[in-house]
N, C-alpha and C positions, 0 to 999 in steps of 0.2 A: 416449342423453340423457347430458351430462355435466354432473354439479353440483359447486358448488364449496362445498365446508366452511369454515365458517369456521373462525379461526385459532383463536380460543379454544374449540372441540371438539378438537384437535389437540394435546394435551398434548406438550409439547418440542419442540414445532416454533416456531422465532422466526420471523415474518415479518418483521422489520424489518430493510430490506438497510443499513441505517446502523450496526447495532450489532457493536462489535467483537469480533471470537473469538477465542479462542486461536491458533487457526491464523493470525488476522491477526497476532497478536503474533509467533507464529515467524517466519512469512515477513518482518515489518517487521525483526526480529533479524537476518535475511540480510543485509537491507539495508545496516544499520548497520554489519555486519561486512565487507562487499562492498569491495575494494581499489579499485575504479573509482568507486562512490559516495562512499567517505569521502574519497579525494583531490580530488573536485568539492565537497564540501562543504567542504573545508579550502581548497583552492586559488581557487575562485572565475573559474577561467579554463582556460586550454588546451584539449585534446582530449577530456580524461576530460570537462570540465564539458560542453563542447558536447555529447559522446554521451551523457552522463546525460540533460541537458537534451532530446535530441531523443526518445529509446528510451523513458523513464520511461513516460511516459503509455501509451502503445500497445503496448507487446512485453511490457515486465518485470513480470511480476507481484508480484516483492518491492519495486520502486517503488511499485507500486498501492499494495501493502500498508501501507507506510511513511507513505503521503500519507494514509491511511485512519485509520490511528492515531496520527499527530505532528499530523495537520492543515496538515501543510507539504510541499514538493514534493523529491524527493529530493537534487534540486541544490542547494536553500536552505542556507543556510549556519547552524549550528547557534548559536544567540544567549545 
């Protein structure tokens, strides 16, 4: 028989999937430094923009972390 233990009984375990961790911040920083993503954010057109727009959500974990930390897609311009 499988029993579920409530989160308040497990110290140190964060059950909130939307919580931003240090690892998320590190991965988002990789996206900030990525040459392809940086070009897509700055140029807003071309091959890099198209590539980042198509790849960010499904394949790249750094782009996913960027979206989670900054609440914007990796190809969206920095305003």
